[in-house]
C-alpha positions, 0 to 999 in steps of 0.5 A, spaced: 406 102 654 409 109 657 406 113 652 399 110 652 399 112 660 401 119 658 396 120 653 391 117 658 393 122 663 393 128 659 386 126 656 384 125 664 387 132 666 383 136 660 377 133 662 378 135 669 380 142 667 373 143 663 369 140 668 372 145 673 371 151 668 364 149 667 363 149 675 366 156 676 361 159 670 355 156 674 357 158 680 359 165 678 353 166 674 348 171 676 342 166 676 346 162 681 348 168 685 341 170 686 339 162 688 345 162 693 343 168 696 336 166 697 338 160 701 344 163 705 340 168 708 333 169 712 330 176 711 325 180 715 322 187 713 321 191 719 320 198 716 316 200 709 321 205 708 315 210 706 316 217 705 314 222 711 309 227 711 311 234 714 307 240 716 309 247 714 315 247 719 318 240 717 315 237 723 313 230 722 306 228 722 307 221 721 313 217 724 312 220 730 311 215 735 317 211 737 317 203 738 322 198 740 322 191 736 326 185 737 329 181 732 329 174 735 333 168 732 329 162 735 334 159 740 333 157 747 338 163 749 333 168 746 327 165 749 330 165 756 331 172 755 324 174 752 321 171 758 325 176 763 322 182 759 315 180 757 308 179 761 306 171 761 300 173 755 306 176 751 311 171 752 306 166 750 305 169 743 313 170 742 313 162 744 308 161 739 313 164 734 319 161 736 316 154 735 316 155 728 324 155 728 324 162 724 327 169 725 321 173 727 320 180 729 316 182 736 314 189 739 317 190 746 318 196 751 325 196 753 332 196 749 335 193 755 336 185 753 343 182 753 342 176 748 347 175 742 341 172 738 336 178 739 337 185 736 334 191 738 331 196 733 329 203 735 324 205 730 317 209 729 310 207 728 307 211 722 301 213 726 299 215 733 293 213 737 291 221 737 293 222 729 294 229 727 290 231 721 287 224 719 283 226 714 289 230 711 294 225 712 290 219 710 292 211 711 294 205 707 290 199 705 292 192 707 298 192 702 301 198 704 299 202 698 296 209 700 288 209 700 286 216 702 287 223 702 295 225 702 297 218 703 293 216 696 295 222 692 302 222 693 303 214 694 308 213 688 312 218 691 312 216 698 313 209 697 319 210 692 324 208 697 326 200 699 323 197 705 328 197 711 330 189 712 334 185 717 338 179 714 340 173 718 346 168 715 343 161 715 346 154 714 345 149 709 338 147 711 336 154 712 337 155 719 339 162 722 346 161 725 347 162 732 351 168 735 352 171 728 349 178 728 344 179 722 345 185 717 341 191 717 340 195 711 340 202 713 337 208 709 335 216 710 328 216 708 328 223 704 322 222 700 316 226 703 310 231 702 310 238 706 303 240 707 301 247 709 298 245 716 301 247 722 302 242 728 301 246 734 294 249 731 292 243 728 292 239 735 289 245 738 283 245 733 282 238 733 282 238 741 277 243 742 272 240 736 273 233 740 271 237 746 265 241 744 261 238 739 259 231 736 259 233 729 262 239 725 269 242 722 273 247 722 278 250 717 284 255 719 287 259 714 294 263 714 292 270 711 299 271 709 299 266 704 293 262 703 295 256 706 291 252 711 294 251 717 289 247 720 283 242 717 279 238 722 273 234 722 269 231 727 268 225 729 275 224 727 279 217 727 286 214 728 289 210 722 291 205 728 284 203 730 280 204 723 276 198 725 273 202 731 271 208 726 268 203 721 263 202 727 261 209 728 254 211 725 257 218 725 261 217 719 268 219 721 271 218 715 268 223 712 272 230 711 267 235 713 271 241 712 271 239 704 263 237 705 258 241 703 252 244 707 246 248 708 249 255 709 244 260 712 246 267 713 254 267 713 252 267 705 250 275 707 257 276 706 257 275 699 250 279 698 253 285 701 259 284 696 255 283 690 250 289 692 256 294 693 260 291 687 253 293 683 253 300 686 247 299 691 249 304 696 251 302 703 245 307 706 240 302 702 234 302 707 229 297 709 224 297 715 224 290 718 217 288 721 219 281 723 217 278 716 217 279 708 212 276 703 215 274 696 210 271 691 205 269 696 211 266 701 212 269 707 220 269 710 220 271 717 226 274 720 230 272 726 227 277 730 220 276 730 218 283 732 222 286 727 229 290 727 225 297 724 229 301 719 236 298 717 241 300 713 246 295 710 251 295 716 246 294 721 242 289 717 249 285 717 250 286 724 243 284 726 243 278 721 236 281 718 233 276 713 228 281 711 233 287 709 237 282 705 231 279 701 229 286 699 236 288 697 237 282 693 230 283 690 232 290 688 239 287 685 236 281 682 238 274 683 243 273 677 248 279 679 249 275 686 250 268 682 255 271 678 259 274 685 258 267 688 261 264 682 267 269 682 268 267 689 269 260 688 262 257 690 259 252 686 266 249 684 271 244 688 278 245 689 283 241 688 289 240 693 293 234 691 292 229 685 286 226 685 284 230 692 279 235 692 273 238 696 266 238 694 263 243 689 257 245 693 251 247 689 249 254 686 241 255 684 240 255 677 239 261 674 232 259 671 230 258 678 230 266 679 223 266 674 220 265 681 222 271 686 221 267 692 227 263 689 231 269 689 229 271 696 232 264 699 238 265 695 239 272 698 240 270 705 243 263 704 237 258 704 234 254 698 238 250 694 245 253 696 250 248 699 257 250 700 263 247 704 267 250 710 273 251 705 269 255 700 267 260 706 275 260 708 276 262 701 271 268 702 274 270 708 281 270 705 279 274 699 276 279 703 282 280 707 286 280 701 283 286 699 278 283 694 283 278 690 281 271 690 286 265 690 284 258 691 287 256 698 293 251 698 294 245 702 301 242 699 307 246 699 312 242 696 314 235 695 321 231 696 323 225 692 328 220 694 334 223 692 332 229 696 330 234 691 325 239 692 319 241 688 315 247 690 308 247 688 306 253 684 301 257 688 294 259 684 294 266 681 290 271 684 284 274 681 281 280 683 273 279 684 271 285 688 274 292 689 279 294 695 273 298 697 268 293 697 273 288 701 274 294 706 267 295 707 266 288 708 271 288 714 268 294 717 261 291 717 264 284 720 267 287 725 260 290 727 257 283 727 262 281 733 262 288 737 255 289 737 251 284 733 249 277 733 257 274 733 259 278 740 260 271 743 266 270 738 270 276 740 277 273 743 279 275 750 285 279 748 284 281 741 279 283 736 275 280 731 270 280 725 266 275 722 259 273 720 254 268 724 249 263 721 244 258 723 242 254 717 235 250 716 236 244 713 230 241 712 232 234 715 229 231 721 231 227 726 228 224 732 222 229 730 226 235 730 229 239 724 237 239 724 240 246 725 247 247 723 251 253 726 256 257 722 261 262 724 266 265 719 271 270 721 278 273 722 282 276 727 286 280 729 281 286 726 287 291 725 292 286 722 288 280 720 292 274 721 288 268 721 281 266 718 277 261 722 271 258 719 267 253 724 261 249 722 257 245 728 253 240 724 247 239 729 246 245 733 240 242 737 244 235 739 247 238 745 252 242 741 254 249 743 254 254 737 260 256 732 261 263 735 264 261 742 268 255 738 271 261 734 273 265 740 276 259 744 280 257 738 282 264 737 284 265 744 288 258 744 292 260 737 294 267 741 298 263 746 302 259 740 309 261 739 
């Protein structure tokens, strides 16, 4: 009998041991741990962890606006604490979330809350109401993926880090435990994109354009390295209020700095470069009577009475259409087309993966069978279309003694581990002689000193450039839309910055581009 009892006892203990071992294996399995963790916490995501976009001095272009978030454990104590800091309308919203019985996040305007069931988190809004360089920075889609501009071009890099989370301990039925502070994941976001943009210059340009014109654009280039320090397009938008921008009939999502326009007389800079490179003397003369007829088509000069006898320098200063038509007919359309192509006209610029500017349009060589087509091309009319960026590149080339290089927008990227990758600069290519470039700078100075660009001269500096008033063939409210340009640089003696301004609809209450160039230059001279 005793032996039978001992035998049963031993069998029973073996069964118990096997059951305990099996339970231990289940509890410690990876699958069980994942399931247990799900039920043991309630997690809230309060920051996407998306990387930062910087200007060239490592100033943040995003994540600049501070905000305070309350992480609320839905207890009576928490609700009472919220009632003391929120307006009635905001408190009603918070109460609705509180009644759901789950932890929630709520924007507040103070960090002075004395409640164990509320955790105050100081963080940042990614975008601001007045967002710097919105057409360059871009915005995300509804799922948080980059949808436009740099946010889209570097989406994989910018979203490479984990979101920032806050996790509550919960009881067996998933209710947060009162009085126990949640666990907050912390990380130092390192991934990012460093642009050539200068925050101070960008802010100044954006402000001036928004004050002065309804539609248009401006590009500012540092002549030392070809980096774009400002790219502004108006109307602009804020990623915070995308809905408002969608209702704007002036299409604020278009980056007009990268969009092609009719260009007019600013193209005469290319005509001068082509003429000098093809051995036409600066003393080449023409007697302007106010118009010139080519193959039965009359082209009028901007001065109805005519400019009289002009050479190349004075013709550029006074923007004499007749002179340039006569000179380029003498030269031929093909050499001018070749010069324009070597300067980047007719080709788009790629600034980041999948992010590029319009190519514009150059006339087809076959069109030059008609001399009138050459006449149009000579002073920037006809089929010619170009972007503000392309003219900024032209000014950069003139100030770089005739060496062309594509302008840059991105300096480097930083991965999630802090490793930097510098973007290789495009190679310089000589497209005109240093002598031709020097002559162009001299002629452009005459435009500002005594010619059509006198209103572009800065108050306390020197400058050089070229004006344009471009016909578009587009009519609005019974009038033709006229575009105003100014492309130039300052100071003249030691060129530092190129500025290109285009005013899209001059007759719609806007001021011409030249005075805007002056205002921007004056403002930049005050920036340290």
